[in-house]
N, C-alpha and C positions, 0 to 999 in steps of 0.2 A: 882671834876675836876682831882684828882690825879687817880682815877680810871681809867676814860677815857684816860688820857696820857699813862698810864702803859698798858691798853689793846690795845691802838693804836703801841706800842712798842712790845709787845709781839708775839711769834711766831703763835700764833691762828689767829691774824688778817693778820698776811701775808698769811698763809694758805687760808683764808677764799677769798683772793682777787685773788689770784692761781687758785682756783677752780671755781669762779666764772668768769674769764677770760677764762679758758680752756673750761667750758660750753657755754659763751656767743657768742666767736670768731666763732666756726663753724655755729652757729644758725645765726649771722649775715651775715656771707659770704654766705650760701644756700640761705638766703633769697635775697639778693642782685643778685645770680646767677639765682634765679627762675624769680624774677622780670624782668630781662634784656632778657629773652627766653619767657616770658609769652605769649605774641600774636606776632608771627615773621611778619604777613602779615599786620600790621598796618601801615608801610610804604609804602608798595606795591602800593597804588594808585599814589603816586609820583615817579613810573617808568616810564621812558621811554618805549614803546613798538613798534617795528618794524615787520611788517610783509612780507615775502618774499614768492613769488610765483615763482616758477620753472618749466617749462614746461619739461616734460618728453620727449617729441617729439626731441626739440633741443639738448637735451643731446644725444639720440640713433643716430642722424643724424652725430654726431661729431665722432662718435665711428666707 
């Protein structure tokens, strides 16, 4: 028990935590970013679409 509490208070444990955070933080950030842009067309089926037809003959008559 003393060895464990001594090790937790030591600088090596602090270094281990700092290194693991420095390695895992960018990994988690990149995974969340990749997940957000993985399928950009997934919500496209819910978008409203409008079709506009413009006759060129009407435009040229006004000019």
